[in-house]
Backbone as JSON, one array per atom type, in Angstrom:
{
  "sequence": "MSQIVWISLNTVREHLRDKLFYNLAFFALLLIASAVILSRLTIGDFHRVLIDVGLASIDLIGVMIAVFLGIGLLSRELERRTLYLVLSKPVPRSHLVLGRYFGLLLTLSLNIILLMTGLLGVLWMSGVPVTLGLFQAALATYLECAVVTAIAVVFSSFTGATLSAMCTLSLFVIGHNITSLRVVAEKSEELVKAVITGIVYVLPNLEHFNLRSHVVHEVAVPAINVLLLTGYACIYAAILLGVATMLFKHRDIQ",
  "N": [[114.32, -10.74, 128.51], [115.19, -9.65, 126.07], [114.68, -7.21, 126.23], [117.1, -6.09, 127.34], [119.22, -6.86, 126.2], [118.05, -4.81, 123.8], [118.58, -2.54, 125.53], [120.99, -2.52, 125.89], [122.22, -2.6, 123.13], [121.54, -0.29, 122.45], [122.65, 1.61, 124.36], [125.67, 0.74, 124.07], [125.67, 2.47, 121.49], [124.92, 4.71, 122.31], [127.64, 5.49, 123.26], [129.68, 5.5, 121.5], [128.62, 7.49, 120.16], [129.72, 9.24, 121.9], [131.92, 12.03, 122.78], [133.95, 11.57, 124.48], [134.79, 8.76, 124.68], [136.2, 8.68, 122.33], [138.01, 10.38, 122.49], [139.35, 9.53, 124.75], [140.57, 7.16, 123.71], [142.12, 7.79, 121.88], [144.09, 9.43, 123.12], [144.87, 7.02, 124.47], [146.06, 5.65, 122.12], [148.19, 7.4, 121.84], [149.61, 7.54, 123.74], [150.7, 4.76, 123.68], [152.3, 5.16, 121.41], [153.84, 7.13, 121.51], [155.65, 5.21, 123.74], [157.21, 4.02, 122.19], [159.44, 5.89, 121.52], [160.25, 6.54, 124.37], [161.06, 3.83, 124.86], [163.38, 3.63, 123.18], [164.97, 5.51, 124.64], [165.83, 4.08, 126.62], [168.28, 2.8, 128.55], [169.13, -0.51, 127.89], [166.76, -3.47, 127.82], [164.76, -2.67, 125.61], [162.33, -3.28, 124.79], [160.92, -4.0, 126.98], [160.1, -1.73, 128.24], [158.5, -0.51, 126.17], [156.09, -2.67, 126.32], [155.44, -2.24, 128.8], [154.63, 0.31, 129.24], [152.65, 0.31, 126.83], [150.85, -1.74, 128.02], [149.9, -0.48, 130.27], [148.88, 2.42, 129.4], [146.75, 1.0, 128.17], [145.03, 0.28, 130.37], [145.18, 2.1, 131.65], [143.15, 3.81, 130.45], [141.22, 2.56, 130.25], [140.1, 1.84, 132.64], [139.06, 4.86, 133.39], [137.37, 5.07, 131.55], [135.59, 3.05, 132.03], [134.82, 4.28, 134.74], [134.08, 7.37, 134.27], [132.06, 6.65, 132.26], [130.57, 4.75, 133.21], [129.44, 6.0, 135.76], [127.49, 7.75, 135.16], [125.75, 6.04, 133.81], [123.15, 5.93, 135.22], [122.77, 7.66, 137.06], [123.43, 10.14, 135.5], [121.5, 10.2, 133.58], [119.58, 10.77, 135.12], [119.84, 13.12, 135.76], [119.22, 14.17, 133.33], [117.22, 13.57, 132.55], [116.38, 11.84, 130.99], [116.39, 9.52, 131.31], [113.68, 9.34, 131.97], [111.77, 8.72, 130.19], [112.43, 6.13, 129.62], [111.82, 4.44, 131.28], [108.89, 4.8, 131.35], [107.75, 3.01, 129.68], [107.01, -0.15, 129.84], [109.56, -1.56, 131.35], [111.21, -3.54, 133.69], [113.26, -2.02, 136.26], [115.58, -3.61, 136.73], [115.84, -4.83, 134.76], [116.68, -2.58, 133.3], [119.39, -1.49, 134.54], [120.78, -3.42, 134.22], [121.24, -3.91, 131.58], [122.42, -1.34, 130.96], [124.73, -1.86, 131.98], [125.89, -4.18, 130.78], [125.95, -3.1, 128.04], [128.07, -1.09, 128.57], [129.86, -2.74, 128.77], [130.3, -4.06, 126.44], [131.16, -1.76, 125.19], [133.44, -1.45, 126.67], [134.77, -3.63, 125.73], [134.9, -3.02, 122.96], [137.03, -0.97, 122.89], [139.17, -2.01, 124.03], [140.13, -4.0, 122.38], [140.65, -2.37, 120.02], [142.97, -0.46, 121.37], [144.56, -2.86, 121.84], [145.04, -3.64, 119.24], [146.54, -1.47, 118.4], [148.7, -1.61, 119.74], [149.66, -4.17, 119.77], [150.19, -3.4, 116.42], [152.17, -1.77, 116.94], [154.37, -2.98, 118.44], [155.05, -5.12, 116.74], [155.97, -3.35, 114.62], [158.09, -2.44, 116.01], [159.99, -5.26, 116.21], [159.46, -6.82, 118.5], [158.55, -9.35, 119.96], [155.31, -11.17, 120.23], [153.55, -12.48, 122.76], [151.77, -15.02, 124.5], [151.08, -14.37, 127.16], [150.38, -11.49, 126.71], [147.85, -11.33, 125.97], [146.41, -12.15, 127.91], [147.16, -10.25, 130.09], [145.61, -8.53, 128.7], [142.92, -9.39, 128.37], [142.45, -9.5, 131.98], [142.77, -7.12, 132.24], [139.97, -5.84, 130.96], [138.29, -7.55, 132.92], [139.46, -6.3, 135.23], [138.1, -3.82, 134.34], [135.64, -4.09, 134.18], [134.56, -4.96, 137.2], [135.23, -2.37, 138.43], [133.35, -1.1, 136.84], [130.71, -2.04, 137.92], [131.49, -1.47, 140.34], [130.62, 1.54, 139.91], [128.09, 1.47, 139.12], [126.64, 0.9, 140.97], [127.08, 2.57, 142.84], [126.04, 4.79, 141.51], [123.12, 4.15, 141.49], [122.47, 4.92, 143.49], [123.13, 7.76, 143.84], [124.21, 11.02, 143.13], [126.24, 12.21, 140.01], [128.7, 12.95, 140.56], [129.71, 12.41, 143.29], [129.44, 9.41, 143.24], [131.79, 9.18, 141.12], [133.6, 10.19, 142.85], [133.62, 8.06, 144.87], [134.17, 5.76, 143.74], [136.4, 6.32, 142.7], [138.06, 6.64, 144.75], [137.54, 3.42, 145.95], [138.94, 2.49, 143.82], [141.5, 3.14, 144.23], [141.85, 1.74, 146.8], [141.26, -0.72, 146.4], [143.76, -1.44, 145.09], [145.55, -1.35, 146.92], [145.27, -3.21, 148.83], [146.91, -5.32, 149.89], [148.58, -3.43, 151.52], [146.85, -2.32, 153.2], [146.47, -4.94, 154.52], [148.87, -5.27, 155.74], [148.69, -2.6, 157.75], [146.9, -3.36, 159.34], [147.64, -5.73, 160.61], [149.5, -4.12, 162.73], [147.78, -2.85, 164.22], [145.6, -1.91, 166.66], [143.13, -3.66, 168.16], [140.36, -3.29, 167.69], [140.76, -1.48, 165.59], [142.11, -3.07, 163.97], [139.88, -4.79, 163.33], [138.62, -3.48, 161.83], [139.58, -3.11, 159.72], [140.29, -5.44, 158.47], [137.6, -6.38, 157.88], [137.24, -4.87, 156.45], [138.99, -5.35, 154.02], [138.23, -7.65, 153.21], [135.6, -7.23, 152.41], [136.2, -5.71, 149.76], [136.77, -5.65, 146.31], [140.39, -7.24, 145.27], [141.85, -5.69, 143.52], [144.32, -5.68, 142.15], [145.05, -8.21, 141.87], [144.3, -8.42, 138.9], [146.49, -7.21, 138.01], [148.69, -7.41, 135.85], [150.95, -6.82, 134.01], [153.81, -7.03, 135.53], [154.1, -9.65, 134.95], [153.99, -9.94, 132.27], [155.98, -8.33, 131.02], [158.68, -9.21, 132.42], [158.5, -11.81, 131.75], [157.3, -14.01, 132.66], [155.08, -16.85, 133.1], [152.1, -17.24, 133.11], [149.61, -19.49, 134.45], [146.97, -21.42, 132.78], [145.16, -22.03, 134.66], [144.93, -19.91, 136.67], [144.12, -17.91, 135.29], [141.2, -18.8, 134.8], [140.6, -18.46, 137.26], [140.55, -16.0, 138.13], [138.87, -15.09, 136.33], [136.67, -15.84, 137.51], [136.15, -15.04, 139.83], [135.99, -11.98, 139.22], [133.44, -11.98, 137.84], [132.16, -13.25, 140.01], [131.89, -11.44, 141.76], [131.08, -9.27, 140.51], [129.04, -9.51, 139.45], [127.63, -9.64, 142.3], [127.77, -7.19, 143.13], [125.94, -6.01, 141.23], [123.48, -6.97, 141.68], [123.25, -5.65, 144.26], [123.34, -3.12, 142.99], [121.02, -3.22, 141.27], [118.84, -3.88, 143.76], [119.13, -1.29, 145.07], [118.47, 0.35, 143.01], [115.9, -0.13, 142.45], [114.39, 0.45, 144.84], [114.44, 3.25, 144.84], [113.28, 6.44, 144.53], [112.15, 7.83, 142.41], [111.41, 10.81, 140.7]],
  "CA": [[116.1, -10.68, 127.67], [115.05, -9.04, 124.4], [114.8, -5.75, 126.67], [118.33, -6.19, 128.22], [119.7, -6.4, 124.68], [118.24, -3.68, 123.25], [119.4, -1.43, 126.26], [122.61, -2.69, 125.86], [122.68, -2.09, 122.17], [121.56, 1.36, 122.48], [123.98, 2.06, 125.44], [126.96, 1.07, 122.82], [125.49, 3.71, 120.24], [125.32, 6.33, 122.82], [129.11, 5.63, 123.82], [129.87, 5.65, 120.47], [128.56, 8.9, 119.73], [130.17, 10.35, 123.08], [133.31, 12.28, 122.17], [134.8, 10.97, 125.72], [135.43, 7.83, 124.29], [137.15, 8.62, 121.18], [139.22, 11.24, 122.98], [140.52, 8.22, 125.79], [141.14, 5.97, 122.81], [142.93, 8.5, 120.61], [144.91, 9.57, 124.39], [145.72, 5.8, 125.06], [147.09, 5.2, 121.01], [148.98, 8.45, 121.38], [150.37, 7.01, 124.74], [151.3, 3.56, 123.17], [153.12, 5.61, 120.21], [155.15, 7.46, 122.73], [156.45, 4.29, 123.95], [158.56, 3.65, 121.22], [160.23, 7.05, 121.71], [160.73, 6.2, 125.35], [161.78, 2.99, 124.99], [164.51, 3.67, 122.68], [165.57, 6.52, 125.43], [165.99, 3.21, 127.88], [169.36, 1.58, 128.06], [168.85, -2.16, 128.15], [165.63, -4.1, 127.19], [163.28, -1.18, 125.87], [160.84, -3.97, 124.63], [160.11, -4.4, 128.11], [159.5, -0.7, 128.3], [157.33, -0.51, 125.34], [155.27, -3.33, 126.6], [154.89, -1.88, 129.92], [154.03, 1.51, 128.73], [151.48, 0.04, 126.08], [150.01, -2.47, 128.59], [149.73, 0.75, 131.11], [147.93, 2.69, 129.11], [144.86, 0.53, 128.05], [144.53, -0.19, 131.92], [144.7, 3.75, 132.6], [141.84, 4.28, 129.84], [139.74, 1.31, 130.47], [139.64, 2.6, 134.34], [138.53, 5.85, 132.75], [136.01, 4.71, 130.51], [134.97, 2.31, 133.24], [134.86, 5.06, 135.77], [133.46, 8.07, 133.88], [130.85, 6.29, 131.69], [129.74, 4.06, 134.41], [128.53, 6.81, 136.89], [126.53, 8.36, 134.06], [124.78, 5.16, 133.35], [122.05, 5.96, 135.59], [123.09, 8.95, 137.2], [123.58, 11.19, 134.69], [120.43, 9.97, 133.07], [118.32, 11.39, 136.01], [120.08, 14.39, 135.67], [118.93, 14.95, 132.02], [115.71, 13.44, 132.75], [115.83, 11.15, 129.77], [115.77, 8.07, 132.49], [111.94, 8.78, 132.57], [111.41, 7.98, 129.09], [112.66, 4.62, 129.53], [110.73, 3.89, 132.9], [107.79, 5.08, 131.09], [107.49, 2.03, 129.3], [107.05, -1.42, 130.67], [110.72, -1.91, 131.42], [112.25, -3.31, 134.69], [114.21, -1.4, 136.12], [116.63, -4.61, 136.98], [116.63, -5.01, 132.93], [117.59, -0.96, 132.61], [120.29, -1.93, 135.15], [121.29, -5.05, 133.27], [121.04, -3.37, 129.98], [123.47, -0.23, 130.91], [126.02, -2.32, 132.75], [126.53, -5.01, 129.39], [126.18, -2.13, 127.03], [129.11, -0.32, 128.68], [131.14, -3.69, 128.71], [130.51, -4.29, 124.95], [131.9, -0.75, 124.35], [134.61, -1.24, 126.74], [135.64, -4.69, 124.55], [135.53, -2.45, 121.75], [138.3, 0.16, 123.45], [140.21, -2.87, 124.39], [140.4, -4.6, 120.89], [140.98, -1.49, 119.42], [143.95, 0.01, 122.1], [145.49, -3.88, 121.58], [145.58, -3.8, 117.65], [147.64, -0.41, 118.21], [149.63, -2.07, 120.62], [150.35, -5.03, 118.16], [151.36, -3.11, 115.71], [154.02, -0.81, 117.35], [155.26, -4.32, 118.76], [155.31, -6.04, 115.23], [156.97, -2.06, 113.75], [159.32, -3.27, 116.19], [160.38, -6.55, 116.42], [159.42, -7.15, 119.64], [157.86, -11.03, 119.91], [154.17, -11.19, 120.72], [153.2, -13.46, 123.62], [150.42, -15.66, 125.43], [151.04, -13.0, 128.12], [149.86, -9.73, 126.55], [146.6, -10.99, 125.96], [146.21, -12.64, 129.23], [147.47, -8.9, 130.91], [144.15, -7.48, 128.25], [141.5, -9.93, 129.55], [142.65, -9.35, 133.01], [142.41, -5.36, 132.73], [138.84, -6.27, 130.82], [138.22, -8.15, 133.8], [139.11, -5.37, 136.28], [136.93, -2.53, 134.03], [134.05, -5.05, 134.68], [134.78, -4.74, 138.32], [134.73, -1.29, 138.63], [132.13, -0.59, 136.39], [130.32, -2.74, 138.84], [131.24, -0.5, 141.74], [130.44, 2.52, 140.06], [127.15, 1.33, 138.71], [126.31, 1.02, 142.58], [126.96, 4.48, 143.64], [124.98, 5.3, 140.34], [121.82, 3.91, 141.37], [121.36, 5.69, 144.75], [123.3, 8.67, 144.52], [124.63, 11.93, 141.62], [127.87, 11.58, 139.22], [130.34, 13.78, 141.26], [129.59, 11.65, 144.83], [129.72, 8.28, 142.23], [133.16, 9.3, 140.33], [134.31, 10.43, 144.18], [133.6, 6.63, 145.69], [134.42, 4.61, 143.08], [137.96, 6.19, 142.34], [138.04, 5.74, 146.48], [137.27, 2.18, 146.01], [139.68, 1.47, 143.01], [142.96, 2.95, 144.78], [141.99, 1.33, 148.07], [141.5, -2.25, 145.59], [145.13, -1.58, 144.31], [146.71, -1.33, 147.71], [144.94, -4.24, 149.93], [148.26, -6.06, 151.14], [149.36, -2.08, 152.37], [145.88, -2.39, 154.21], [146.79, -6.24, 155.12], [150.22, -4.75, 156.99], [147.98, -1.73, 158.79], [145.88, -4.25, 160.24], [148.49, -6.61, 161.97], [150.23, -3.42, 163.59], [146.89, -1.97, 164.79], [145.15, -2.04, 167.88], [141.64, -5.05, 168.31], [139.15, -2.42, 166.99], [140.72, -0.99, 164.17], [142.13, -4.6, 163.11], [138.78, -5.96, 163.07], [137.44, -2.92, 160.65], [140.23, -3.06, 158.62], [140.26, -6.72, 158.12], [136.33, -6.39, 157.27], [137.15, -3.91, 154.53], [139.63, -6.36, 152.94], [137.56, -9.26, 152.88], [134.56, -7.11, 151.43], [136.62, -4.98, 148.61], [137.88, -6.24, 145.94], [141.62, -7.0, 145.38], [141.99, -5.31, 141.93], [145.98, -5.93, 142.25], [144.94, -9.43, 141.3], [143.99, -7.75, 137.84], [147.88, -6.5, 137.42], [149.74, -9.25, 135.34], [151.92, -6.44, 133.13], [154.8, -7.49, 135.42], [154.32, -11.07, 134.44], [154.43, -10.04, 130.86], [157.58, -7.62, 131.31], [159.41, -10.2, 132.98], [158.02, -13.14, 130.7], [156.62, -15.29, 133.67], [154.09, -17.59, 132.4], [150.74, -17.26, 133.78], [148.27, -20.66, 134.52], [145.58, -21.06, 132.68], [143.8, -21.94, 135.82], [145.08, -18.92, 137.24], [143.38, -16.8, 134.53], [140.28, -19.11, 134.78], [140.03, -18.16, 138.73], [140.45, -14.34, 138.26], [137.51, -14.86, 135.7], [135.43, -16.75, 138.19], [136.17, -14.14, 140.81], [135.58, -10.93, 138.84], [132.14, -12.69, 137.28], [131.14, -13.45, 141.01], [132.25, -9.99, 142.66], [130.51, -8.0, 139.24], [127.29, -10.16, 140.06], [126.68, -9.35, 143.36], [127.49, -5.75, 142.8], [125.24, -5.71, 140.38], [122.5, -7.52, 142.67], [123.06, -4.51, 144.96], [123.11, -1.95, 142.5], [119.53, -3.59, 141.21], [117.76, -3.33, 144.49], [119.06, 0.15, 145.49], [117.85, 1.45, 142.12], [114.19, -0.79, 142.79], [113.77, 1.07, 145.83], [115.3, 4.57, 144.62], [112.11, 7.09, 144.68], [112.06, 8.89, 141.11], [110.44, 11.83, 140.92]],
  "C": [[115.94, -10.06, 126.94], [114.91, -7.33, 125.02], [116.08, -5.24, 127.07], [119.0, -5.65, 126.88], [119.48, -5.46, 123.95], [118.37, -2.68, 124.16], [120.97, -1.38, 125.77], [123.12, -2.54, 124.46], [122.68, -0.57, 122.03], [122.28, 2.09, 123.35], [125.07, 2.04, 124.48], [126.38, 2.26, 121.87], [125.45, 4.91, 120.99], [126.77, 6.57, 122.77], [129.74, 5.87, 122.72], [129.69, 6.94, 120.04], [128.95, 9.68, 120.93], [132.04, 10.27, 122.38], [133.9, 11.62, 123.31], [135.31, 9.89, 124.77], [136.72, 7.77, 123.33], [138.32, 9.44, 121.33], [140.04, 9.97, 123.8], [141.28, 7.77, 124.51], [142.08, 6.96, 122.12], [144.32, 8.84, 121.64], [145.62, 8.57, 124.38], [146.74, 5.51, 123.48], [148.47, 5.82, 121.14], [150.16, 7.83, 122.57], [151.58, 5.67, 124.37], [152.63, 3.87, 121.87], [153.99, 5.72, 120.8], [155.95, 6.37, 123.12], [157.28, 4.02, 123.47], [159.69, 4.88, 121.66], [160.92, 6.99, 123.43], [161.16, 4.7, 125.51], [162.96, 2.91, 124.52], [165.63, 4.74, 123.56], [166.45, 5.46, 126.38], [167.23, 2.37, 127.56], [168.68, 0.04, 128.52], [167.22, -2.59, 127.16], [164.41, -3.37, 126.82], [162.4, -1.97, 125.12], [160.2, -4.29, 125.9], [159.55, -2.67, 129.0], [158.61, -0.33, 127.3], [156.02, -1.26, 126.03], [154.66, -2.97, 127.61], [154.09, -0.99, 129.77], [152.45, 1.07, 128.09], [150.41, -0.67, 127.02], [149.23, -0.88, 130.04], [148.65, 1.78, 130.75], [146.94, 2.42, 128.84], [144.36, 0.35, 129.55], [144.25, 1.23, 132.27], [143.5, 3.78, 131.57], [140.9, 3.46, 129.83], [139.32, 1.58, 131.5], [138.65, 3.61, 133.68], [137.52, 5.78, 132.3], [134.94, 4.17, 131.51], [134.22, 3.52, 134.52], [133.77, 5.78, 135.33], [132.35, 7.75, 132.98], [130.17, 5.78, 132.66], [129.42, 4.83, 135.13], [127.79, 7.43, 136.09], [125.52, 7.17, 133.62], [123.71, 5.1, 133.36], [121.82, 7.5, 136.16], [122.77, 10.26, 136.61], [122.28, 11.14, 133.83], [119.28, 10.57, 133.67], [118.79, 12.58, 135.87], [119.38, 14.86, 134.67], [117.77, 14.56, 131.91], [115.12, 12.31, 131.01], [115.92, 9.66, 130.19], [113.96, 8.13, 132.04], [111.33, 8.28, 131.23], [111.29, 6.42, 128.93], [111.63, 3.88, 130.42], [109.35, 4.25, 132.09], [107.34, 3.98, 130.58], [107.57, 0.51, 130.04], [108.53, -2.13, 130.43], [111.36, -1.96, 132.84], [113.12, -2.83, 135.14], [115.27, -2.29, 136.33], [117.21, -5.11, 135.46], [117.31, -3.84, 132.63], [118.69, -1.25, 133.42], [121.59, -2.83, 134.31], [121.83, -4.36, 132.35], [122.11, -2.64, 130.1], [124.5, -0.98, 131.09], [126.91, -3.4, 131.2], [126.93, -3.82, 128.25], [127.31, -1.48, 127.59], [130.41, -1.67, 128.61], [131.43, -4.13, 127.57], [131.13, -2.71, 124.44], [133.62, -0.54, 125.25], [135.63, -2.71, 125.94], [136.02, -4.25, 123.42], [136.51, -1.51, 121.81], [139.26, -0.97, 123.3], [141.02, -3.69, 123.35], [140.97, -3.32, 120.09], [142.31, -0.9, 119.97], [144.82, -1.59, 121.66], [145.93, -4.03, 120.36], [146.39, -2.63, 117.67], [148.83, -0.91, 118.38], [150.5, -3.1, 119.79], [151.07, -4.33, 117.38], [152.34, -2.61, 115.67], [154.91, -1.88, 117.95], [155.72, -5.13, 117.22], [156.56, -4.36, 114.46], [158.19, -2.3, 114.28], [160.34, -3.73, 117.09], [160.36, -6.87, 117.42], [158.38, -8.48, 119.72], [156.15, -10.56, 120.67], [153.89, -12.67, 121.74], [151.93, -13.51, 124.01], [149.77, -14.34, 126.51], [150.28, -11.71, 128.17], [148.63, -10.02, 126.16], [145.65, -11.48, 126.87], [146.12, -11.04, 129.75], [145.76, -8.15, 130.02], [143.02, -8.25, 128.85], [141.82, -9.48, 130.99], [142.4, -7.46, 133.42], [140.86, -5.47, 132.12], [138.08, -6.65, 132.35], [137.84, -7.02, 134.89], [137.84, -4.41, 135.84], [136.01, -3.4, 134.66], [133.92, -5.18, 136.23], [134.32, -3.32, 138.95], [133.52, -0.48, 137.89], [131.08, -1.27, 136.84], [129.94, -1.63, 139.96], [130.48, 0.84, 141.31], [128.77, 2.61, 138.94], [125.78, 1.6, 140.13], [125.85, 2.29, 142.94], [126.02, 5.48, 142.66], [123.75, 5.34, 140.83], [121.53, 4.51, 142.65], [122.21, 6.92, 145.04], [123.95, 9.8, 142.55], [125.77, 11.46, 141.03], [128.82, 12.03, 140.14], [130.19, 12.76, 142.59], [129.81, 10.22, 144.18], [130.9, 8.37, 142.01], [133.89, 9.29, 141.54], [134.82, 9.06, 144.35], [134.14, 5.62, 144.99], [136.08, 4.68, 142.59], [138.96, 6.28, 143.49], [138.74, 4.43, 146.2], [138.66, 1.2, 145.02], [141.12, 1.8, 143.98], [143.05, 2.27, 145.84], [142.0, -0.36, 147.47], [142.84, -2.57, 145.64], [146.05, -1.61, 145.64], [145.75, -2.3, 149.52], [145.62, -4.88, 150.59], [148.8, -4.65, 151.97], [148.16, -2.37, 153.71], [146.18, -3.56, 155.42], [147.95, -5.63, 156.5], [149.79, -3.52, 158.05], [147.36, -2.04, 159.61], [146.49, -4.92, 161.38], [149.28, -5.59, 162.98], [149.26, -2.36, 164.22], [146.16, -2.46, 166.29], [143.4, -2.86, 167.61], [140.73, -4.53, 167.08], [139.36, -2.02, 165.79], [141.21, -2.09, 163.23], [141.39, -5.01, 162.74], [138.32, -5.09, 161.77], [138.47, -3.19, 159.65], [140.28, -4.4, 158.05], [138.95, -6.87, 157.27], [136.46, -6.15, 155.89], [138.09, -4.98, 153.66], [139.02, -7.08, 152.47], [136.44, -8.72, 151.96], [135.22, -6.78, 150.07], [137.48, -6.01, 147.77], [139.47, -6.13, 145.63], [141.97, -6.67, 143.68], [143.79, -5.22, 141.25], [145.91, -7.46, 141.32], [144.95, -9.16, 139.68], [145.42, -7.5, 137.26], [148.73, -8.05, 137.14], [150.62, -8.35, 134.5], [153.43, -6.6, 134.01], [155.2, -8.98, 135.25], [154.48, -11.01, 133.42], [155.7, -9.34, 130.51], [158.68, -8.65, 131.52], [159.41, -11.54, 132.77], [158.02, -14.46, 131.88], [155.62, -15.47, 133.41], [153.14, -17.61, 133.5], [149.75, -18.81, 134.02], [147.44, -20.33, 133.49], [144.75, -21.33, 133.94], [143.5, -20.84, 136.75], [143.84, -17.76, 136.29], [142.13, -17.24, 134.66], [139.67, -18.7, 136.05], [139.61, -16.69, 138.82], [139.39, -14.02, 137.5], [136.68, -15.01, 136.53], [135.45, -15.53, 138.96], [136.0, -12.82, 140.34], [133.83, -10.91, 138.42], [131.24, -12.84, 139.1], [130.99, -12.13, 141.53], [131.43, -9.17, 141.53], [128.77, -8.37, 139.81], [126.53, -9.68, 141.2], [126.51, -7.97, 143.62], [126.19, -5.39, 142.17], [123.69, -6.43, 140.93], [122.16, -6.05, 143.66], [122.44, -3.45, 144.58], [121.16, -1.96, 142.1], [118.57, -3.21, 142.62], [118.38, -1.79, 145.39], [118.24, 0.59, 144.72], [116.13, 0.91, 142.22], [113.63, 0.27, 143.76], [114.0, 2.77, 145.74], [113.83, 5.56, 144.42], [112.65, 8.02, 143.4], [111.09, 9.58, 140.72], [110.49, 12.98, 139.78]]
}
């Protein structure tokens, strides 16, 4: 356990020194600030546009960090040969995978806290009331990023950074279009229907984590739904981490 904590903290320090983290955070804050201008140009409920753009910015940057930092947790370390230094010590590969993963989760939590603070500041200056739904949407974004990070770690455990990014982004897009896949399956032949149905049940439905519309239209999200969403993300991430650990254990590192 101490090894996992040490690797996690070291991963956070590495990410905090990475210019990509600050560039993305700055870009998100810029998007949130620009939402004020966009909302003023909108006829009607400007505060809805402000909230929608703000939460979308947090979601976009969170996913970008999860993908582009997640694919480098293992594959980029191998390319730079810095991973050999860690593996030369008595550190199990499973601890390395878990430590890297939880380290990125800590980085993501810092990022979402920073961006939420900026969004809340903009809402306060604009006189927009803050509701519980805002925090529920931020939590859902964090859970989505946790699942996307786990997907990135799986691909990073057995392939290079470029292919990992392509595969992770592809699954991210598919995960947000599970409903469309179900419609296609219903209109397809039996074999194609069986294949698509299998994909639908195996891949995570990332659209469950999109609570922006609930916040914008002031639709309350029951606490039990948030709890179930948290459990869904934790179980799925745990399964993916188990797969990543197994793949990385059997990877020939030379």
